[in-house]
N, C-alpha and C positions, 0 to 999 in steps of 0.2 A: 753617214749621218743624213737623215732625211732633211731635205730642204724645208726651211720654215716658210710657211705661206702667210702673208699678211695682205688681206684685201683692202680695197679703198675704205670700206667701213671700219676696219681695224685701225687704219691709219688715222681716220677722223677721230676715232675714240682715243687714240694715243695723244693726238694734238689737244683734244679737249681735256684729257686727264693731266696733261703736262701743266695746264694752267692751275690745277687744283691745289697743289701742295707747295706753292711758292709763298711761304708764310714767314713772318718775322716774330720775334719775341713780343710779349705784352709790353706796352708802354708802362712806365712807372705810374702814370696817372690811372690807367686802366687797372693795374695791379692793386693799387691802393683802393680803388672803388670796389673791387671784388672782396678785398679784406673787410671793407665797411659793410658790404652785403652780408658777409658771414656773421659779423658782429650784430647786425640788426635782425638776423633770423631767430625765430623761436627754437627751442630745443627740439620740438617735434619736427619742424621744417628741416633742421639739420639731420636728424635721424633718418627721415624719409629720403633725403638726398643721398644717404649712404646705402640705400637699399636698391637691389636690382631683382625684383620678383619676376616670375613667369605667369602668364595666363594661358597655359598650355592646353588645359582641358576645362570643360564646364559640365557639371552634372555628376550623377552617381549611378553605379551599376550599369544596366543596359542603356541608360540615357546619357552616359558619359561620352562626350564628343570633343573633338579638337575645336579650339576657338579659331574660327576663320573670320569672324567679325565680332566686335565687342557688343555685349548686351548692356542693358541699363545698369545692372549691378557693377559690372566692370568699369563702365564709364563713370559712375558715381565715385568709385574708388580712385580712379585716376584724377578726378576733380578734387577729391578730398586731400590727397597726399601728393606733393610734388616730388615724386620718386626721382632718384638720380638716373634711373634707366629701367629697361625691361629686357628680358631675353626671349627670343622667339625660337620655336622648334618646328620640326616637320609638320606637326599637327596644326601649326599656324600658317604654313606656307604652301598652299596647294598649287598656286600658279602665280605668275609675276603680277598680273593685274590685281588679283585678290590680295596678295601680300602687300603690295604698295598701298592699296586702299585701307587695309587693316592698320598698317603702321601710321598712315596719315590720320586715321580716326583716333588712334592712341595719342598722337601729338596734339591734335585739336582738343581732346579731353583734358590733357595735361595743361595746355594753355588756358583753357576755359576756367580751370581751377585757380588761376592766378600765378602759375609757376613763372619764375624769372628766367628759366632756361629750358631748352628742349630736352627731351629724353635721349639718353644714350640707348640705342637699340642694338643689342648684341646678338650674336649667333655663333654656333660652332660649325663654321664652314671651312674645315681644314683642307678639303679635297680628298679624293680617294675613298677610303673606308669610312670616314666620318664627314658626312654632309647633312644639312638639314633642309635645303631647298628641294622641293619635289620636281621642279623644272629647272632647267639651266645646265651649266657645264660643270660636271663633277670633278674633272681633272684626274690624272692617274694616281695621285697621292704622293706623299713625301718620300717614301722609300723608293718608289719608281723614279721620282725626280732625282734622288741621290744616285741611282743606278746609271743615269745618263752621263754623270760626271761633269755636267755643264751647269754651272750656277745660274746662267741666264734662263734656264728652264724654270727655276724657282721663281724668278721675276715674272716670266711670261704667264705662268699659272696663276700667281697671286694677282697680277695685273688684271686678268680676266675675272677672277673671283671677286676682287675689289670693285671692278666696274659693275658686275651684276648685282652686288650688294648695294652699292651707292645709288643706282637708279631706282631701287625699291625702297630706299630710305633707311637701310641698315648701315650704321656708321661705326660699329665695333665688330671686328672678327676675333673670336677667341682662337687665334692662330698667329704665328706658326707654333707647332709643337717643337720645343727645343730640348726634349728629352733625348738622351743618348741611349739607344736600345742595346745596352751592354749585357743584358741578361736574356738569353734566348727563351727562357721559360716565362718571361714577362707576359701576363695574360691580357694586358690592356693597351700597351703602347704598340709594340710590334711594327707593322708597316706604316704607322703614323709618324715614326721617326725617320729622319733622313739617313741615319747611319749608326753604327756602333763606334764611330770615330768622332770624338767631341769637336775636333777642328773642322771636320766636314760639316757637322751639324751647324756650327757657328757660321760658316761661309754661306751655306744654302739658306739658313734662317735669315741672314742679313739681306739677301736678295729678295726673299719672300716679303720681308717688311717693306722694302722699297716698292714692290709691286702694289701692296695695299695702299701705301702712302700716296702713290701716284694717282689714286682715285679719291683721296681725302678720307680713307677708311682707317680707323685706328687699329693698331696691332696689339694683341694681348698674348704675350709669351706664356707658355705653360709646359710643365707644371713644376713650379719652383719649390725646392731646389733640385728636383729631378725625380722622375717616376720610372726611369728606364731599368733600374736594377731591383725590381720587386717581383715577387711571385704571387702577390695578392692584388686583386682589383679593389681599389678604394670605394667603388660603388657598392661592393658587397662585404667588405671587411676592412680592417685597419692594418695596413702594411707596416713593416719595419725595415729600415735600412741601417745596418749595423756598421756605419762608417764614421770616421772622424772628419772634422772640418778639413784637415789637410788632405785627406783622401778625396773628399768631394771636390776640392780645388784642382785636383789632378784629373778629374773626369767630368762629373755631372755639372759643375759650375762653370766650366770653360765656355760653353755656348752662351749662357746667360750673361756672364761677365763681358763677353765680346760684343754683344749687341744691346746691352741694357740701356745705353745712352740714346739709342734710337727707338726704344720701345715706349709705347704710351701706357700700357698696362702690363702687369705681371700677375698671373694667376697662381695661387698657392696650391700646394699638394697636401692632401690629408694623409701624411706619412709620418711615422715616428722615427726620430733619429736619436736613440738613447745615448750615443756618445757625444751628442751636441747639446741636446735639451735635457736638463736634469729635473725640471718640474713635472710632477705627476698629478693624476686625477683618478678617482675611483669610478670605474665604469658603472653606469646606472643599470646596465643589463647583465653584466657578469660578476660585478663586485670586485673585479681584479684591479690592481693598480696599473695604470697605463701611463705612458709618457705623452706629454702634449704633442700632437702632430704639428707639422710646420705651419699650418694655417693658424694655429693658436700660440705659436712660439715667438716670444719677443726676441729671443736670442737669434732666431733664424730671420725673422722679418725686419727687425730694427737693427740689431748689431751687425748682421751679415749683409742683408740686402740693402738697407739704407746707408749704414755707416761705412762698411768695408767696400761695398761695390758701388756706392754712390748713386743708386737708382732714385730718381726724383719724380717719377710718374705715379700712377695710381695702382695700388695693390688691391686686387679683387680676389675673394675666396673662390675656390671651386664650390660647386653646389653644396649648400649646407644640409640638404636633405639626403645626401649620400650616407650609406650605412656607416662609413668610417667615423662620421660625426654624429649622426642622428641616433645611432644605436647605443652610443657610449656617453654622450654628454647631454645634460639638461640644456634646453634651448637658450635660456637666459645666460647660463654659464658660458656656453660656447660663443655667444655673441660678445659678452663682456671680455672674455679671453682674447678673441680675435681682434677686437678694436684696440684693446690695451697693448696687444702685441705689435700693432702697426698696420693692421688691415684698414683700407679706406672704404671698400664696398663689400657688402654682404650679399652673396648671390643665393637667391631662392630660399629664404629662411622659413617661409610658411607656405603650405599648400593652399592655393587660392582657387580651387576648382569647384567650390560650393559656397552658398551663402554663409554656412557655418565657418568656412575657411576665412571669409572676409571679416567675420567677427573675431576670429583668432588673430587676424592681422592687427586689428585695433588693439587687442590685448597685448600683443607682442610689442607694438610700437610704444604703447603706454608703459610697458615694463622696461624697455630700453631707456625711454625718457626718464623714468624714475631712477634708474641706475646712474644716469648722467647727472641728474639733479642732486642725488645724494653722495656723489663722488666715487661710487663703485666703479663706474666707467669714467675715465679721465675726460673732462670737458675740453681740456687743451688738445687732447688727441682728436676728439671729434672735430674741433675747429680746424686742425691741420688737414684732416681728411676732406672736409667740405671745401676748404680752400683749394686743395689739389684737384678735386672733381670739377669745380667751377672754372678753375684755370685751364684745365684740359678742354672743357666745353668752349671756352673763349678761343682757345687755339684753333679749334675746328669750326668756329662760326656758329655755335649752338646757344649763345646767349640771346635772349629776346631783345635786349638793348644792343643794337648792332654796333654802337660805338665802342663796346667792350670786346668785340670780336676781332681776332687777328685775321682769320680767313673770312673774307667778305662773301656775302651771298652771291655776288656776281661771279665769283671765281670757284664756286662749288658746283658739283653735279646735282642738279635739282631733281628730286624724285618725281617720276612721271609714269602714270599707268601706260600711256602710249609708248614712251621710250622704253620702258621696262619690257613690254611685250615684244618689241623689236630687238632688244639687246640680249635679254636673258636666253641663253641657249642658241644664239645665232649661229649660222653656218661658219662664219669667220672664227668664232670662239671654239666651236667643235673641231675645226681644222687644226688649230694650234694644239688642242687637247690630243688629237690623234697623233700628230707629229711627235709629241713628247712621249706618248705611250709606246710608239714604235721605237723611238730612241732608247727606251728603257729596257727593251727585251734583251735578256741576257742568256747567251748560249754557254752553259756550264760545261757541257760535253756534247760532242757531235762526231760519232763514229760512222760517218756516211749515212746518217739517219735522215737528215733534211738538208736542203729543201726536198719536199716530197713531190715526185712527178705525177702527172695526171693519169698514168697507166696503173698506178698502185691502188689496191683496194685497202681502204683505211677505215678502222673502227676507232671512234673517239668515245672514251668512257668519261662521263662527267657526273659529279656527286649531287648537284643541286638542280632542281627542275628549271629554275630561271636561267641557268647557264646555257640552255638549249638555244635561246635567242642570241647569246654571245657568240656561239659557234656559227650560227646562221649569218650573223652580221659580219663576222670575219670573212666568210665565204663571199658575201655581197661586196665587201671592200676589194677582195681579190678580182672579182668579175669586173668591177668598175675600173680597176687598174689594168685590165686586159691581161691578167695573169692566166695562163692556160690551166684550168682545173676541170675535172670531170665530177660533177656533183653526184652522178649515179654511183660512183665508186666510193662515196664517203657516207658512212653510217654513224650516227650519234646515238649512244645508248646511255640513259640515265641509270646509274647504279644505286640510287637511293632505295633503301629497303630491299635490295636484291640479295639473294643468297649467294655465297661465294661460288658455288657450282654454276649458277646462272651467269655470273660475271665471266667466269673462265670459258663457258660455252659461247658467250657473245663474241669472242674474238676468233672463233673458228673461221678459217678462210681468209683472214686479213693478212695483207703484206706488211702493213704498218699498224701498230697499236699505239694510240695516244691516250695516256691516262692523265686526266686532270686531277691534281691533288690540291685541295684547299685546306691547308693546315693552319690552325689558329692558336696552337700552343706547341711546345716542344715534344708533346706526346704524339708520335706518328702512328695513329690508329690503323692506317691502311698499309703499314710496312710489310706485313706478312703477305697480304693479297698482292701488293705490287711486285714482290719478288717471285711469287708463284706465276704471275702474269708474264714476267720477264722470262722465267724458265720455260713456260709453255711456248712463248713466241720464239725463243731461240731453238727449241726442239725442231721447229719447222724451218729454221734458217731465215726467219723474218726479223723485222726491226721493231724495237720497243722504245717509245719516247715518253719520258715523264715531264709533264707540264706543271711546274710548281706555280700555282695560281695566287697564293697568298704569302704567308711567311716563307722565306726562301730556305729556311733551315732543313726542310724536307728534301732538298736536292741530294742529301747524303743518304737517303733511306734505301735506295736501290742502286748501288754503284755499278751493277752489271747492265744497266739500261744503256741502249745505244745512243740515245740522245737525251739530254736534260736541259730544260729551258725554264726561265723564271720570268714572271710578269708583275708580281707584287700587289695584286688586289683581286680577290676572288669573287667580288660582287657580280651578280648577273644582271639581266635585263628583264624588267616586267613586260616590255613590249619592244618590238623592233623600232629603231629610230625612224622618225618621219622625215627628217631633214628640215623641218620647220622650226622656227624659234619658239621658245616657251612651251616645248613639248616635254614629255617625260624624261627626267634625268637618267643617264645610264653611265656605266663605267666602261672605258675603252680597253682595259688591260688584257682580258682574255681574247677579245677579237684581234687585238694587235699581235698576240702570240700565235693565234691560228694563221693570221695573215703572214707572219714571218715563217712559220713552219712550211707553208706551201709556196714559198718563194717570193712573197710580196716585198720582202726587205731582207737585208743582211744584218743580223743582230750585232749591235755594237755596245750594248750595256755591260756594265761590270758589277759584280756583287758588291753592295755597299756595306755588307756585314761579313764577319769571318765565319766560316763554316768548318766545323770539326769533321 
């Protein structure tokens, strides 16, 4: 186990963040006042409080750009509607100073419009494969953390993620992923999951929530009631899971049930469960009868999540512009069904990237208001949702009337451009990230293939151009650790678009061949090539190592390999790390694997999923 390094800076951050989440329940008086606020709000104000739009892009065609600062049209929209919150993306978050300024300007525009509460500012910063910040500390990702076998690594990763979000003004993380990756063919969850064991997911998820909470950042579990056993991505289609409620209770629901009491938000899944939800809808695009997905299912959101599991926090939909919803449901129908089912917040209901989109937002809000006023949408349900949202904001000190806040301003991490620049992607944070990545490296097989000695001629085959920097960085870490390597003996070859004969020729003369395989589904496209490379390597009495860089299921695709190692995230590096804070984000997984193969560390990770 690599020794965990905590600098004085990290110790100070931990002391600061320890002060953050010492909160008590709302007083009865404050609770009553929030209920009075809800009663006094207009229907339009209530509806706006239930919305969480994005201002991800602005413009059309070649003029479409990421929103890094708000323009007059966006500012006017934030003035006009007191939204419950907003979600930010990579297009919004170029660096720490800019991101902090952008969020501050959004909060000011919201306040200037007379809002009684600050915006919830959310992001998908899971770590590993799914991150939105362009600078900062990516962390190795959930499956890598699961491979370490140490739940404290989930806390350490989330503590740093939470700290970097909080200093920039982001107060909700759509994380952790509590899906159990029990279907290897799953095209969307994969390494975002801690494990295929629901009890492992529960334990690691619980520590992840603690890490976010330690910085006053709200945790949003996803994707309820479970996205791990699908073979369709709900971004592009409408998945179905053909399981009964009892079957879900034995697998998918275990992690959610175990940590629901500590979660602030739970995000819904756009998935059909025909053995649970009987209500149907005629698809607007196919004309077929489809079952209401979990996002729109009262059985799932109210009967199961609220009543059976006792969740009292905020239910937020997954993005409503995803194909699973947008291609099949009329927008007014999906909103009505979602709210009546038990949803509290609607995520990204309208594209707001153009002036026409802002007009569509006006029409959308007017339409929802009309449905509430005529009783099509339950007014009582709306009041319940707005109360939950404001109560959550009070818990985290986001009400403008500070007497309503449980967490006082003095005990929160105050967003600061200066602090953000120093904190986001600091050396101390990257040191912890590196330690976790190294701890995760898993030796599935080692027939005297590694550690590789400096006298060996090595060819590293890699599939993506930006993985070249990952390999170089692994070598740099070896040199800094005084490990004896000979860079002249190591050649890296990008196999992207290379003919098979060219790849086979590239390994001529090598004593050791390392093939990086980045598999994103259960379809092993490089299996034939890998086995041919193994055969050619063995013909000369040399060693072949398979480096599984992403989904670890590919460790089974060439059993004759002399060494097989897994690192759980195949993302590369746009540029080599500078060592300075607030520089380009990178993933440490492939560098940690290279570091381990050449003797930098003894691999201690364990496969967190079953391999056939």
